[in-house]
C-alpha positions as CSV (number, residue, x, y, z in Angstrom):
1,M,0.0,0.0,0.0
2,M,1.3,3.3,-0.9
3,I,1.9,5.9,1.9
4,K,0.1,9.0,1.4
5,N,1.0,12.5,2.8
6,F,-2.4,13.8,3.9
7,D,-0.9,16.5,6.1
8,K,0.9,18.2,3.4
9,W,-2.2,18.1,1.2
10,N,-4.2,19.7,4.0
11,K,-2.0,22.6,4.1
12,N,-2.6,23.1,0.3
13,K,-6.1,22.6,0.6
14,K,-6.6,25.4,3.2
15,I,-4.8,27.8,0.7
16,I,-7.2,26.6,-2.1
17,N,-10.2,27.0,0.2
18,N,-9.3,30.7,1.1
19,S,-8.8,31.7,-2.4
20,K,-11.2,34.3,-3.7
21,T,-10.6,33.4,-7.2
22,Y,-13.2,31.5,-9.4
23,P,-11.7,30.9,-12.8
24,L,-14.0,31.1,-16.0
25,Y,-14.3,27.7,-17.4
26,N,-16.5,26.1,-20.3
27,Q,-17.7,22.7,-20.9
28,R,-15.2,20.5,-23.0
29,E,-12.1,22.2,-21.6
30,I,-9.3,20.4,-20.1
31,W,-7.6,21.9,-17.0
32,W,-5.1,21.2,-14.4
33,C,-6.9,20.7,-11.4
34,S,-5.7,20.4,-7.6
35,L,-7.4,17.0,-6.8
36,G,-5.2,16.3,-3.8
37,V,-4.6,13.2,-1.8
38,N,-7.6,11.0,-1.9
39,I,-8.8,7.9,-0.1
40,G,-7.7,4.4,-1.4
41,Y,-8.2,3.9,-5.1
42,E,-9.6,7.4,-5.9
43,H,-7.6,9.2,-8.4
44,D,-5.0,11.5,-6.7
45,G,-3.2,14.5,-8.0
46,D,0.5,14.1,-8.5
47,K,2.9,13.7,-5.8
48,V,4.5,17.3,-6.1
49,E,1.5,19.8,-6.7
50,Y,-1.4,17.2,-6.2
51,Q,-2.7,18.0,-9.6
52,R,-3.9,16.0,-12.6
53,P,-5.6,17.1,-15.8
54,V,-9.3,16.9,-15.8
55,L,-12.1,17.2,-18.4
56,I,-15.1,19.6,-17.6
57,L,-18.1,17.7,-18.3
58,K,-20.6,20.2,-17.3
59,G,-20.7,23.5,-15.5
60,L,-23.2,23.7,-12.6
61,S,-22.5,27.3,-11.5
62,K,-19.6,29.7,-11.1
63,Y,-18.7,27.7,-8.1
64,T,-19.0,24.1,-9.0
65,C,-18.8,21.8,-12.1
66,F,-18.7,18.1,-12.9
67,I,-15.2,16.8,-13.9
68,V,-13.8,13.6,-15.0
69,P,-10.0,12.9,-14.2
70,L,-7.6,11.9,-16.9
71,T,-4.8,9.4,-17.0
72,S,-1.9,8.7,-19.3
73,S,-2.0,5.2,-18.4
74,L,-2.1,2.7,-21.4
75,H,-4.1,0.0,-19.5
76,R,-7.2,-0.7,-21.4
77,H,-10.4,-0.7,-19.2
78,K,-14.1,-0.2,-20.1
79,M,-14.1,2.7,-17.7
80,R,-11.5,4.5,-19.5
81,I,-12.3,6.4,-22.6
82,P,-9.3,7.3,-24.9
83,L,-9.2,11.0,-25.8
84,G,-6.0,11.1,-27.9
85,I,-3.0,13.2,-27.3
86,I,-3.1,16.0,-24.4
87,N,-0.1,17.9,-23.6
88,D,2.1,15.5,-25.6
89,K,0.8,12.3,-23.9
90,S,-1.9,9.7,-24.7
91,A,-4.8,10.5,-22.4
92,S,-7.9,8.6,-21.4
93,A,-10.9,9.7,-19.3
94,V,-11.5,7.7,-16.0
95,I,-15.2,7.9,-16.2
96,S,-15.7,5.9,-13.1
97,Q,-14.1,8.8,-11.2
98,F,-16.4,11.5,-12.3
99,R,-17.4,14.0,-9.6
100,T,-18.3,17.5,-8.7
101,I,-15.5,19.9,-7.7
102,D,-15.4,23.6,-6.5
103,T,-14.0,25.6,-9.5
104,K,-11.3,26.9,-6.9
105,R,-9.5,23.6,-7.7
106,L,-8.9,24.5,-11.4
107,T,-5.5,26.0,-11.9
108,E,-4.6,26.3,-15.5
109,K,-6.6,25.7,-18.7
110,I,-4.7,23.2,-21.2
111,C,-7.0,22.9,-24.2
112,Y,-10.3,22.2,-25.6
113,L,-11.4,18.4,-26.4
114,D,-12.6,17.7,-29.8
115,E,-16.4,18.0,-29.8
116,T,-16.9,14.4,-31.2
117,V,-14.6,12.8,-28.6
118,F,-16.3,15.0,-25.9
119,E,-19.8,13.7,-26.8
120,L,-18.7,10.1,-26.7
121,T,-17.1,10.7,-23.3
122,R,-20.1,12.6,-22.0
123,K,-22.6,9.9,-23.1
124,A,-20.3,7.1,-21.5
125,T,-20.4,8.9,-18.3
126,K,-24.0,9.6,-18.4
127,D,-24.7,5.7,-19.1
128,L,-23.2,5.0,-15.8
129,L,-26.0,6.5,-13.9
């Protein structure tokens, strides 16, 4: 089992929570997102900045949105939808990990996802429900 540094993440989480900034975002965008250190098999951010790329599935308000984390793992799985090359890496959406986040977690926009690929990903996520 991997050791996780929850204490360091909690310090970062307090800073994010106290931020007054809510970035403008749109559906279909891919952003760097401070997902942090999560429990068990939930997708974490990286070990340094606690970030990972995410796809914005749907905006709920200025303050919250539905996202799906991305992975560069080449492991094929029915819960991973291939998206193509993002930031010079092969990327897949881990649809089993979609969730609502506070938009304060969004740190930097990377790009827009192709509309056709986005619709396939959105439909696959919707079909989970």
